[in-house]
KOLTIGU-79742 format. One line per field, with one value per residue: residue number from 1; x, y, z of N, C-alpha, C, CB in turn. Coordinates in nm, 4 decimals, decimal comma, m for minus. Each point is the difference from the previous one (the first is absolute). Glycine has a CB too. Layout:
pos c(NUM_...)
n_east c(X_...)
n_north c(Y_...)
n_up c(Z_...)
ca_east c(X_...)
ca_north c(Y_...)
ca_up c(Z_...)
c_east c(X_...)
c_north c(Y_...)
c_up c(Z_...)
cb_east c(X_...)
cb_north c(Y_...)
cb_up c(Z_...)
This chain:
pos c(1_2_3_4_5_6_7_8_9_10_11_12_13_14_15_16_17_18_19_20_21_22_23_24_25_26_27_28_29_30_31_32_33_34_35_36_37_38_39_40_41_42_43_44_45_46_47_48_49_50_51_52_53_54_55_56_57_58_59_60_61_62_63_64_65_66_67_68_69_70_71_72_73_74_75_76_77_78_79_80_81_82_83_84_85_86_87_88_89_90_91_92_93_94_95_96_97_98_99_100_101_102_103_104_105_106_107_108_109_110_111_112_113_114_115_116_117_118_119_120_121_122_123_124_125_126_127_128_129_130_131_132_133_134_135_136_137_138_139_140_141_142_143_144_145_146_147_148_149_150_151_152_153_154_155_156_157_158_159_160_161_162_163_164_165_166_167_168_169_170_171_172_173_174_175_176_177_178_179_180)
n_east c(7,5636_0,1971_0,0946_m0,0854_0,0136_0,1294_m0,4312_m0,3087_m0,3989_m0,1081_m0,2244_0,1368_m0,2463_m0,0127_m0,2884_0,1333_m0,3107_m0,0460_m0,2554_m0,2111_0,0655_m0,3815_0,0552_m0,2275_0,1041_0,1890_0,0288_m0,2014_0,3356_m0,2109_0,3675_m0,1032_0,2734_m0,1001_m0,0988_m0,0445_m0,2543_m0,2221_0,1573_m0,2616_0,2063_0,0325_m0,0461_m0,2870_0,0586_m0,3229_0,3794_m0,3204_0,1132_m0,1360_0,1436_m0,2733_0,2507_m0,3236_0,0501_m0,2105_m0,2162_0,3070_m0,2437_0,1098_m0,3369_0,0067_m0,1543_m0,2465_m0,2927_m0,1387_0,0272_0,2189_0,1189_0,1961_0,2426_0,0439_m0,1919_0,2522_m0,1418_0,2581_m0,0794_m0,0019_m0,2156_0,1200_m0,3132_0,2264_m0,0748_0,1406_m0,1778_m0,0825_m0,3252_0,0303_m0,1038_0,1947_m0,0901_m0,1489_0,0195_0,2045_m0,1794_0,1621_m0,3476_0,1962_m0,4152_0,0433_m0,2670_0,2475_m0,2631_m0,1846_0,2135_m0,2486_0,3381_m0,0486_m0,1101_0,3226_m0,1219_0,1135_0,1160_m0,1181_0,0021_m0,2036_0,3259_m0,1957_m0,0666_m0,1440_0,1870_m0,3939_0,0146_m0,3137_m0,2921_m0,2840_m0,1908_0,2206_0,2358_m0,1327_0,2328_m0,1495_0,3959_m0,0910_0,0136_0,0597_0,2136_0,0789_0,2425_m0,0072_0,3065_0,0227_0,2458_0,0020_0,2988_0,1913_0,1903_m0,4398_0,1242_0,0210_m0,2437_0,3003_m0,4086_0,1474_m0,2045_0,1203_0,1801_0,0940_0,2534_m0,1769_0,1664_m0,2999_0,1269_0,0418_m0,3354_m0,0643_m0,1445_0,1231_m0,3542_0,1105_m0,2239_m0,2047_0,0658_0,1341_0,0372_0,0794_0,0423_0,2916_0,3239_m0,0841)
n_north c(m9,9193_m0,3103_0,2281_m0,1527_0,2034_0,4245_0,1232_0,1728_m0,1144_0,2497_m0,1466_0,3926_m0,1379_0,2830_m0,1292_0,1387_0,2386_0,0124_0,2587_m0,1614_0,3285_0,0299_0,1751_0,0329_0,0926_0,0665_0,2116_0,1501_0,0523_0,0940_0,0181_0,2461_m0,2310_0,3503_0,0655_0,1198_0,1477_m0,2866_0,2464_m0,1057_m0,2332_m0,1753_m0,2253_0,1052_m0,3570_0,2579_m0,1696_m0,0857_m0,2986_m0,2095_m0,1725_m0,2903_m0,1679_m0,2002_0,2063_0,1582_0,0564_0,2477_0,1772_0,1553_0,0779_0,3326_0,1136_0,0651_0,0984_m0,2927_m0,1267_m0,0971_m0,0251_m0,2346_0,0249_m0,3842_m0,2787_m0,0824_m0,1430_0,1327_0,1433_0,1694_0,1175_0,1764_0,1779_m0,0787_0,3531_m0,0828_0,3307_m0,0971_m0,0794_0,4049_m0,1923_m0,2280_0,3214_m0,2353_0,0108_m0,3515_m0,1364_m0,2747_m0,2269_m0,2953_m0,1680_m0,2836_m0,0880_0,3702_0,1278_0,1053_0,1408_0,2978_0,0777_0,2670_0,0136_0,0434_0,1933_m0,1463_0,4079_m0,2867_0,3574_0,0971_0,2676_0,3413_m0,2750_m0,0212_0,4696_0,0159_0,3127_m0,0187_0,2685_m0,0464_0,1573_m0,0705_0,0483_0,2131_0,3919_0,1958_0,1826_m0,0019_m0,4176_0,0134_m0,1586_m0,2532_0,0360_m0,3667_m0,0923_m0,3881_m0,1465_m0,3901_0,2236_m0,1558_0,1907_m0,0594_0,0485_0,1784_m0,0349_0,1791_0,1643_0,0782_0,2487_m0,0908_0,2053_m0,1299_m0,0717_m0,1132_m0,2575_m0,2226_m0,1828_m0,2271_0,1249_0,3932_m0,0382_0,2713_0,1631_0,2112_0,3983_m0,0776_m0,2983_0,2614_m0,2180_m0,4346_m0,3733_m0,1088_m0,1506_m0,2491)
n_up c(15,6623_m0,0903_m0,2741_0,1770_0,3163_m0,1593_m0,2276_0,1155_m0,1182_0,2016_m0,0403_0,0875_m0,1235_m0,1993_0,1543_m0,3641_0,1395_m0,3546_0,2269_m0,2915_0,1835_m0,0537_m0,0912_m0,0248_m0,0604_0,1356_m0,2359_m0,2131_m0,4421_m0,1050_m0,0840_m0,1622_m0,1828_m0,2033_0,4038_m0,0720_m0,0843_m0,2219_m0,3395_m0,0575_m0,0204_0,2782_0,0286_0,3345_m0,1064_0,2395_0,0889_0,2261_0,2280_0,2445_0,1678_m0,2454_0,2213_m0,0984_m0,1544_0,0134_m0,2245_0,0577_m0,0314_m0,0752_0,1326_m0,0530_0,4495_m0,1536_0,3137_m0,2220_0,2841_0,0017_m0,3131_m0,0591_m0,2144_m0,0190_m0,0911_0,0674_0,1323_0,1429_0,1751_m0,1265_m0,1427_m0,1246_m0,0104_m0,3068_m0,0337_m0,3088_m0,1462_0,3955_m0,1027_0,2513_0,0845_0,1650_0,1040_0,1931_0,3271_m0,2170_0,2179_0,0241_0,1032_0,1936_0,1465_0,0602_m0,0164_0,1647_m0,0887_m0,2351_m0,0961_m0,1365_0,0362_0,1309_m0,4611_m0,1565_m0,0360_m0,3299_m0,1181_m0,4350_m0,0664_m0,1463_m0,1356_0,0387_m0,1754_m0,1596_0,0628_m0,0466_m0,0815_0,1148_m0,4103_0,1935_m0,1861_m0,2007_m0,0867_0,0404_0,0507_m0,1654_m0,1147_0,3658_0,1437_0,2965_m0,1633_0,1154_m0,2094_0,3299_m0,1128_0,1510_0,1109_0,0258_0,2642_0,2186_m0,1134_m0,0562_m0,2106_0,1360_m0,1087_m0,0764_0,1368_m0,2050_0,0388_m0,3355_0,1779_0,2861_0,1972_0,2018_0,0879_m0,1224_0,2053_m0,1739_m0,1886_m0,2270_m0,3210_0,0395_m0,0065_m0,2841_m0,0535_m0,5312_m0,3519_0,0150_m0,1661_m0,0074_m0,0949_0,2809_m0,1458_0,1959)
ca_east c(m0,1071_0,0333_m0,0974_m0,1821_m0,1499_0,0878_m0,0602_0,0062_m0,1188_m0,1123_m0,1550_m0,1363_m0,0619_m0,0314_m0,1962_m0,0197_m0,1612_0,0484_m0,1087_m0,0841_m0,0179_m0,1279_m0,1197_0,0478_0,1027_0,0942_0,1333_m0,1565_0,0849_m0,0285_0,1129_m0,0554_0,1604_0,1004_m0,0423_0,0125_m0,0707_m0,0338_m0,0454_m0,0823_0,1384_0,0722_m0,0551_0,0948_m0,0612_m0,0435_0,0861_0,0222_0,0435_0,0138_0,0522_m0,1361_0,0582_0,0458_m0,0107_m0,1123_0,0052_0,0115_m0,0198_0,0721_m0,0261_0,0097_m0,1042_0,0402_m0,0838_m0,0661_0,0423_0,1095_0,0044_0,1123_0,0341_0,1160_0,0244_0,1211_m0,0088_0,1574_0,0736_m0,0198_m0,0465_0,0623_m0,0715_0,0250_m0,0841_0,1211_0,0957_m0,0238_m0,1303_m0,0795_m0,0470_0,0259_0,0390_m0,1055_0,1005_0,0296_0,0370_0,0603_m0,0282_0,0863_m0,0543_0,0376_m0,1613_0,0069_0,0066_0,0221_0,1241_0,0401_0,1251_m0,1076_m0,0042_0,0942_m0,0954_0,0657_m0,0532_0,0904_0,0213_m0,0672_0,0207_m0,1990_m0,1534_m0,1477_m0,0565_m0,0864_m0,0042_m0,1662_0,0045_m0,0948_m0,1273_0,0920_0,0648_m0,1836_m0,0538_m0,1022_0,0857_m0,0485_0,0039_0,0697_0,0467_0,0869_0,0592_0,1092_m0,0126_0,0709_0,0828_m0,0002_0,0664_0,1023_0,0114_m0,0576_0,0923_m0,0661_m0,1172_0,0027_m0,0744_0,0410_m0,0734_0,0615_0,0433_m0,0679_0,0053_m0,0302_0,0479_m0,0996_m0,0095_m0,0698_m0,1754_m0,1213_0,0123_m0,0089_m0,1101_0,0242_m0,0726_m0,0279_0,0723_0,0025_0,1182_0,1253_m0,1071_0,0406_0,0926_0,0755)
ca_north c(m0,0691_m0,0601_0,0861_0,0276_0,0040_0,0729_m0,0315_m0,0027_0,0587_0,0615_0,0243_0,0931_m0,0046_0,2063_0,0078_0,0721_0,0127_0,0732_0,1181_0,1196_0,0491_0,0018_0,1609_0,1096_0,0515_0,1651_0,0787_0,0090_0,1271_0,0064_0,1058_0,0295_0,0358_0,0705_0,1400_0,1426_0,0579_m0,1179_0,0609_m0,0966_m0,0564_m0,0891_m0,1462_0,0521_m0,1822_0,0044_m0,1396_0,0355_m0,0497_m0,0192_m0,0777_m0,0697_m0,1192_m0,0627_0,1135_0,0371_0,0491_0,1297_0,1182_0,2085_0,0339_0,1534_0,0626_0,1686_m0,0057_m0,0852_m0,0929_m0,0960_m0,0561_m0,0849_0,0634_m0,1109_m0,1056_m0,1577_m0,0559_0,0214_0,0638_0,1184_0,0037_0,1581_0,0923_0,0411_0,0688_m0,0011_0,2018_0,1312_0,1234_0,0427_m0,0513_m0,0832_0,0501_m0,0462_m0,0462_m0,1466_m0,0509_m0,1188_m0,0241_m0,1795_m0,0380_m0,2027_m0,0470_0,0802_0,1610_0,0775_0,1436_0,0745_0,1129_0,0964_m0,0203_0,0922_0,1122_m0,0395_0,1768_0,0214_0,0798_m0,0243_0,0778_0,0652_m0,0204_0,0062_0,1403_0,0564_0,0782_m0,0537_0,1630_m0,0191_m0,0943_m0,0352_0,0690_0,0843_0,1109_0,1436_0,0100_0,1410_m0,1647_m0,0725_m0,0868_m0,0735_m0,0643_m0,0777_m0,0003_m0,0963_m0,0319_m0,1393_0,0614_0,0470_0,1293_0,1266_0,1160_0,2020_0,0528_0,1260_0,0545_0,1167_0,0686_0,0362_0,0947_m0,0651_m0,0675_0,0037_m0,1458_m0,0114_m0,0914_m0,1586_m0,1059_0,0913_0,0995_0,1291_0,0132_m0,0075_0,0919_0,0938_0,0256_0,1007_m0,0224_m0,0561_m0,0945_m0,0603_m0,1235_m0,1183)
ca_up c(m0,0759_m0,0913_m0,2319_m0,0751_0,0461_0,0046_m0,0811_0,0371_m0,1037_0,0427_m0,2120_0,0182_m0,0331_m0,0359_m0,0377_m0,0928_m0,0382_m0,1038_m0,0087_m0,1262_0,0144_m0,0653_m0,0196_m0,1425_m0,0922_0,1030_m0,0579_m0,0659_m0,0852_m0,1902_m0,0787_m0,1424_m0,0420_0,0214_0,0282_m0,0496_m0,0717_m0,1058_m0,0891_m0,1473_m0,0523_0,0233_0,0118_0,1802_0,0534_0,2115_0,0585_0,0495_0,1025_0,0699_0,0885_0,0860_0,0076_m0,1598_m0,0857_0,0005_m0,1479_m0,0577_m0,0920_m0,0008_m0,0731_m0,0557_0,0739_m0,0593_0,0936_m0,0915_0,0541_m0,0113_m0,0148_m0,0002_m0,0629_0,0445_0,1414_0,0345_0,0631_0,0787_0,0201_m0,0826_m0,1744_m0,0553_m0,1328_m0,0767_m0,0586_m0,0806_0,0211_0,1267_m0,0890_0,0943_0,0440_0,1172_0,1564_0,0516_0,1293_m0,0307_0,1032_m0,0026_0,0958_m0,0881_0,0402_0,0981_0,0861_0,1295_0,0200_m0,0894_0,0528_m0,1184_0,0206_0,0786_m0,1362_m0,1013_m0,0685_m0,1354_m0,0381_m0,0712_m0,1070_m0,1449_m0,1159_m0,0100_m0,0587_m0,1148_0,0745_m0,0599_0,0619_0,0632_0,0422_0,0790_m0,0511_m0,1217_m0,0555_m0,1182_0,1202_m0,0255_0,0682_0,1196_0,0895_0,0512_m0,0407_0,1668_m0,1304_0,0204_m0,0510_0,0393_m0,0496_0,1010_0,0153_0,1644_0,0912_m0,1085_m0,0676_m0,0537_m0,1303_m0,0816_m0,1595_m0,0425_m0,0811_m0,0583_0,0437_0,1571_0,0298_0,1459_0,1194_0,1180_0,0775_m0,0185_0,0651_m0,0198_m0,0989_m0,0067_0,0006_m0,0242_0,0769_m0,0332_m0,0843_m0,1416_m0,1648_0,0789_0,0582_0,1054_m0,0674_0,1454)
c_east c(0,0956_m0,0466_m0,0681_m0,0833_0,0468_m0,1019_m0,1149_m0,1741_m0,0824_m0,0829_m0,0457_m0,0512_m0,0342_m0,1175_0,0183_m0,1960_0,0144_m0,1891_m0,0194_m0,0707_m0,1290_m0,0098_m0,0956_0,0543_0,0333_0,1061_0,0018_0,1247_m0,0780_0,1276_m0,0302_0,1171_m0,0025_m0,0920_0,0452_m0,1066_0,0182_m0,0382_m0,1398_0,0843_0,1076_m0,0647_0,0044_m0,0512_0,0222_0,0642_m0,0687_m0,0139_m0,0309_0,0809_m0,1818_0,1262_m0,0834_m0,0392_m0,1436_m0,0740_0,0299_m0,0628_0,0141_m0,0998_m0,0116_m0,2313_m0,0834_m0,1912_m0,1435_m0,0202_0,1199_0,0066_0,1100_0,0336_0,0763_m0,0803_0,0821_m0,0124_0,1343_m0,0376_0,0248_m0,0743_m0,0224_m0,1443_0,0907_m0,0918_0,1116_m0,0782_m0,1131_m0,1234_m0,1024_m0,0430_m0,0066_m0,0062_m0,1392_0,0619_m0,0161_0,0146_0,0542_m0,0927_0,0337_m0,1103_m0,0293_m0,1032_0,0662_m0,1156_0,0024_0,1026_m0,0023_0,1006_m0,0355_0,0507_0,1284_m0,0631_0,1038_m0,0756_0,0775_m0,0394_m0,0314_0,0335_m0,2008_m0,0684_m0,1352_m0,0659_m0,1381_0,0198_m0,2070_m0,1303_m0,1206_m0,0514_0,0140_0,0766_m0,0499_m0,0445_0,0024_0,1546_m0,0954_m0,1011_0,0855_0,0314_0,0661_0,0672_0,1106_0,1021_0,0742_0,1086_0,0460_0,2031_0,0540_0,1630_m0,1381_0,0597_m0,0121_m0,0596_0,0677_m0,1803_0,0110_m0,1270_0,0951_0,0447_0,0492_0,1020_m0,0677_m0,0048_m0,1233_0,0175_m0,0671_m0,2180_m0,0977_m0,0267_0,0102_m0,1234_0,0701_m0,1352_m0,0177_0,0894_0,0015_0,0974_0,1573_m0,0215_0,1483_0,0872_0,0673_0,1376)
c_north c(m0,0803_0,1118_m0,0087_m0,0004_0,1711_0,0307_m0,0652_0,0224_0,0273_0,0043_0,1479_m0,0070_0,1824_m0,0674_0,1485_0,0221_0,1192_0,0418_0,0869_0,1360_0,0705_0,0777_0,0323_0,0736_0,1118_0,0308_0,0165_0,1944_m0,0085_0,1361_0,0480_m0,0108_0,0568_0,0793_0,0751_0,0607_m0,1099_0,1543_m0,0548_0,0123_m0,0717_m0,0955_0,0042_m0,1399_0,1126_m0,1789_0,0582_m0,1550_m0,0318_m0,1268_m0,0719_m0,1151_m0,1316_0,1163_0,0600_0,0616_0,2146_0,0936_0,1047_0,0435_0,1611_m0,0199_0,0983_0,0097_m0,0478_m0,0993_m0,0630_m0,0771_m0,0832_m0,0673_m0,2054_m0,1241_m0,0872_m0,0030_0,0224_0,0937_0,1181_m0,0113_0,1025_0,0637_0,0705_0,1076_0,0653_0,1018_0,0284_0,0477_0,0835_m0,0423_m0,1535_0,1250_m0,0196_m0,0310_m0,2532_m0,0284_m0,1752_m0,0720_m0,2439_m0,0529_m0,1624_m0,0027_0,0422_0,1180_0,0459_0,1336_0,1544_0,1230_0,1397_0,0454_0,1105_0,0560_0,0335_0,1435_m0,0537_0,1293_m0,0147_0,2011_0,1178_m0,0003_0,0333_0,1563_0,0757_0,1240_0,0145_0,2176_0,0063_0,1097_m0,0569_0,0714_0,1760_0,1603_0,1044_0,0898_0,1060_m0,1163_m0,0262_m0,1451_m0,0868_m0,0332_m0,1010_m0,0874_m0,1495_m0,0863_m0,1690_0,0591_m0,0188_m0,0302_0,0279_0,0786_0,1107_0,0330_0,1075_0,0561_0,0589_0,0633_m0,0092_0,1187_0,0385_m0,1169_m0,0564_m0,1498_m0,0092_m0,1007_m0,0887_0,0249_0,1239_0,0813_0,1861_0,0595_0,0839_0,1457_0,0669_m0,0450_0,1167_m0,0478_m0,0933_m0,1925_m0,0772_m0,1386_m0,0754_0,0233)
c_up c(m0,1321_m0,1924_m0,0178_0,0913_0,0387_m0,1378_0,0401_m0,0622_0,1544_m0,0748_0,0761_m0,1065_m0,0040_m0,0272_m0,1010_m0,0502_m0,1571_0,0394_m0,1507_0,0699_m0,0696_m0,0257_m0,0494_m0,0219_0,0535_m0,0839_m0,1343_m0,1525_m0,0964_m0,0257_m0,1371_m0,0819_m0,1965_0,1076_m0,0449_m0,1270_m0,2024_m0,1241_m0,0773_m0,0741_0,0874_0,0344_0,1492_m0,0213_0,1561_0,0440_0,1172_0,1228_0,1336_0,0559_m0,0088_m0,0398_0,0652_m0,0706_m0,0372_m0,1421_0,0411_m0,0972_0,0493_m0,0309_m0,0083_0,1031_m0,0126_0,1210_m0,0583_0,0733_m0,0208_m0,1434_m0,0898_m0,0825_m0,1002_0,0550_m0,0147_0,0852_0,0108_0,0584_m0,0021_m0,1401_m0,0168_m0,1035_m0,1287_m0,0560_m0,0732_m0,1646_0,1265_m0,1292_0,1276_0,0720_0,1081_0,0731_0,1089_0,1388_m0,0509_0,1101_m0,0078_0,1483_0,0638_0,1413_m0,0446_0,0892_0,1495_0,0182_m0,1454_m0,0435_m0,1232_0,1224_m0,0151_m0,2590_m0,0670_m0,0609_m0,1233_m0,1315_m0,1909_m0,0910_m0,1059_m0,0841_m0,0288_m0,1205_m0,0459_0,1661_m0,0928_0,0526_m0,0445_m0,0190_0,0337_m0,0080_m0,1180_m0,0377_m0,0588_0,0792_m0,0418_0,0768_0,1659_0,1003_0,0688_m0,1159_0,0883_m0,0875_0,1375_m0,0884_0,1219_m0,0287_0,0961_0,0213_0,1181_m0,0027_m0,1433_0,0047_m0,0221_m0,1020_0,0657_m0,0941_m0,0249_m0,0836_m0,1574_0,0045_0,1813_0,0882_0,1093_0,0224_0,0850_0,0332_m0,0171_0,0677_0,0307_m0,1882_0,0624_m0,1083_m0,0621_m0,1464_m0,2303_m0,1534_m0,0224_m0,1439_0,0864_0,0406_0,0535_m0,0829_0,1249_m0,1750)
cb_east c(m0,2258_m0,0363_0,0703_0,0105_m0,1121_0,2661_0,1811_0,2756_m0,0098_0,0918_m0,2112_0,0585_m0,0179_0,2098_m0,1677_0,2999_m0,1287_0,2767_0,0674_m0,0876_0,2144_m0,0868_0,1221_m0,1036_m0,0691_m0,0108_0,1288_m0,3477_0,2439_m0,3626_0,1732_m0,1887_0,1220_0,1644_m0,0448_0,2594_0,0461_m0,1407_0,2455_m0,2290_m0,0365_0,1456_0,0893_m0,0076_0,1318_m0,3452_0,2698_m0,0361_0,0920_m0,1622_0,2687_m0,3457_0,2009_m0,0477_0,2098_0,0812_m0,2399_0,1451_m0,1230_0,2321_m0,0639_0,2761_0,1162_0,1952_0,1455_0,0830_m0,1919_m0,0232_m0,1891_m0,0288_0,0141_0,1930_m0,1937_0,1655_m0,2002_0,1832_0,0181_0,2054_m0,0957_0,3326_m0,1658_0,1208_m0,2126_0,1404_0,0834_0,3105_m0,0514_m0,0200_m0,0235_0,1452_0,1870_m0,1273_m0,1227_0,0935_m0,1701_0,2809_m0,1952_0,3937_m0,0335_0,2843_m0,1314_0,2626_0,1419_m0,1956_0,2247_m0,2701_0,1524_0,0271_m0,2958_0,1503_m0,1468_0,0103_0,0590_0,0697_0,1188_m0,2716_0,2547_0,0382_0,1044_m0,0928_0,2894_m0,1401_0,3420_0,1806_0,1580_0,0750_m0,1418_m0,1241_0,0805_m0,1850_0,0659_m0,3738_0,2282_m0,0353_m0,0772_m0,1011_m0,0101_m0,1238_m0,0085_m0,1458_m0,0768_m0,1629_0,0428_m0,2610_m0,0894_m0,2213_0,3420_m0,1778_0,0425_0,1641_m0,2726_0,3217_m0,1058_0,2600_m0,1207_m0,0753_m0,1414_m0,2691_0,1405_m0,1376_0,2830_m0,1507_0,0488_0,3560_0,1167_0,0628_m0,1522_0,2642_m0,1654_0,1952_0,1391_m0,0611_m0,0153_m0,0248_m0,0744_0,0289_m0,2861_m0,2255_0,0685_m0,2701)
cb_north c(0,2092_m0,2686_m0,0197_m0,1171_m0,3078_m0,0738_0,0141_m0,0006_m0,1654_0,0979_m0,3391_0,1538_m0,2887_0,2013_m0,1049_m0,0933_m0,0256_m0,1261_0,0279_m0,2279_m0,0629_m0,1032_0,0652_m0,0122_m0,0929_m0,0634_m0,0844_m0,1075_m0,0012_m0,0604_m0,1179_0,1570_m0,2514_m0,0076_m0,0326_m0,0527_0,2933_m0,3037_0,0669_0,0342_0,1816_0,1198_m0,1377_0,2872_m0,3397_0,1876_m0,0866_0,2788_0,0731_0,1561_0,1577_0,1059_0,1609_m0,2702_m0,0973_0,0194_m0,2758_m0,0981_m0,0923_0,0379_m0,2327_0,0485_m0,0723_0,0431_0,1772_0,0656_0,0013_m0,0268_0,1035_0,0015_0,3606_0,1861_0,0046_m0,0224_m0,1162_m0,0614_m0,1495_0,0651_m0,1741_m0,0924_0,0677_m0,1917_0,0124_m0,3105_0,1553_0,1101_m0,2086_0,0797_0,1793_m0,2246_0,2102_m0,0824_0,3461_m0,0180_0,2067_0,0940_0,3329_m0,0060_0,2496_m0,0326_m0,2655_m0,0483_0,0149_m0,1139_m0,2447_m0,0491_m0,1578_0,1240_m0,0782_m0,1046_0,1220_m0,3537_0,2595_m0,2513_0,0352_m0,2624_m0,2763_0,1734_m0,0681_m0,4242_0,0537_m0,1786_0,0979_m0,2993_0,1135_m0,1518_0,1259_m0,0959_m0,2703_m0,3144_m0,0865_m0,0794_m0,0368_0,3013_m0,0963_0,1259_0,1241_m0,1004_0,2505_0,0220_0,2434_0,0416_0,3019_m0,2898_0,1046_m0,0846_0,0945_m0,0131_m0,1214_0,0845_m0,1291_m0,1022_m0,0387_m0,0826_0,1654_m0,1455_0,0277_0,0148_0,0637_0,2330_0,0410_0,1174_0,1160_m0,1794_m0,2453_0,0565_m0,2199_m0,0176_m0,0822_m0,2684_0,0543_0,1650_m0,1740_0,2092_0,3416_0,3043_m0,0186_0,1062_0,1400_m0,2969)
cb_up c(0,0719_0,2393_m0,1433_m0,1970_0,1171_0,1559_m0,1097_0,1189_m0,3060_0,1126_m0,1104_0,1412_0,0541_m0,1321_0,3048_m0,0553_0,3334_m0,2120_0,2690_m0,1619_0,0858_0,0601_m0,0020_m0,0332_m0,1918_0,2729_0,1621_0,3814_0,0465_m0,0410_0,1162_0,0620_0,2253_m0,2377_0,1405_0,0745_0,2319_0,1878_0,0043_m0,0112_m0,1419_0,0341_m0,2256_0,1970_m0,1936_0,0085_m0,1206_m0,1439_m0,1306_m0,0452_0,1681_m0,0324_0,0065_0,0013_m0,0827_0,2435_m0,1453_0,0633_m0,1064_m0,0925_m0,0066_m0,3961_0,0907_m0,4103_0,1245_m0,1931_0,0135_0,2601_0,0962_0,1543_0,1876_0,0764_0,0649_m0,0983_m0,0233_m0,1359_m0,0269_0,1164_m0,0459_m0,0280_0,2011_0,0051_0,1563_0,1366_m0,3318_0,1832_m0,2575_m0,0877_m0,1816_m0,0620_m0,1152_m0,2203_0,3045_m0,1945_0,0922_m0,1404_m0,0885_m0,1258_0,0466_0,0408_m0,1600_m0,0134_0,2358_0,0453_0,1063_m0,2409_m0,0901_0,5007_0,0134_m0,0284_0,2375_0,0882_0,3357_0,0269_0,0895_0,1213_m0,1267_0,1536_0,0831_m0,1891_0,0974_m0,0460_0,0097_0,3167_m0,1425_0,1234_0,1029_m0,0651_m0,0275_m0,0395_0,1671_0,0500_m0,2754_m0,2025_m0,1365_0,2533_m0,1689_0,2176_m0,2924_0,1572_m0,2279_0,0413_m0,1031_m0,1401_m0,1467_0,1604_0,1666_0,0014_m0,0721_0,0692_m0,0811_m0,0347_m0,0233_0,0031_0,2305_m0,0731_m0,2371_m0,1316_m0,1230_0,0218_0,0442_m0,0438_0,1011_0,0967_0,1766_0,3221_m0,1596_0,0731_0,1552_0,1971_0,4172_0,2590_m0,0623_0,1993_m0,1828_0,1300_m0,1791_0,1898_m0,2386_0,2471)
């Protein structure tokens, strides 16, 4: 074979097929950052992500016994909200919802617990703080905190630990006074 005939050319046609899978949102996720125990004053971000083709509306909500509250919404495949600073009232359940023309998907909920030291501590005496000797009284110590605070009711000369949310009934007050 002569040298000029030793080279051979071929042509192949390659067809590239691009498939775009469209459908309802899927693979929803909700994340809290930083993860772990949160305390009042922390900066907390709650984020939602979804594999949504085509892109749709993302909504982040807080879920409570009173209903749901929309915190943020965006067009796309993600949305987030930053709680800064986090307070005790931010504790609760959060969820995401993604929707496009093909359907809607809701994420599992995530629970956020914000810890706070005791505050707004009050003492109440029933029927009143002015009582007669021998009269029964009820003394209530109340405080706001998470986790629940240890409450100690003190009478000069002795202490009594109370279960949070309960009151102490004192029959026949004779002498001394209670304080917190």
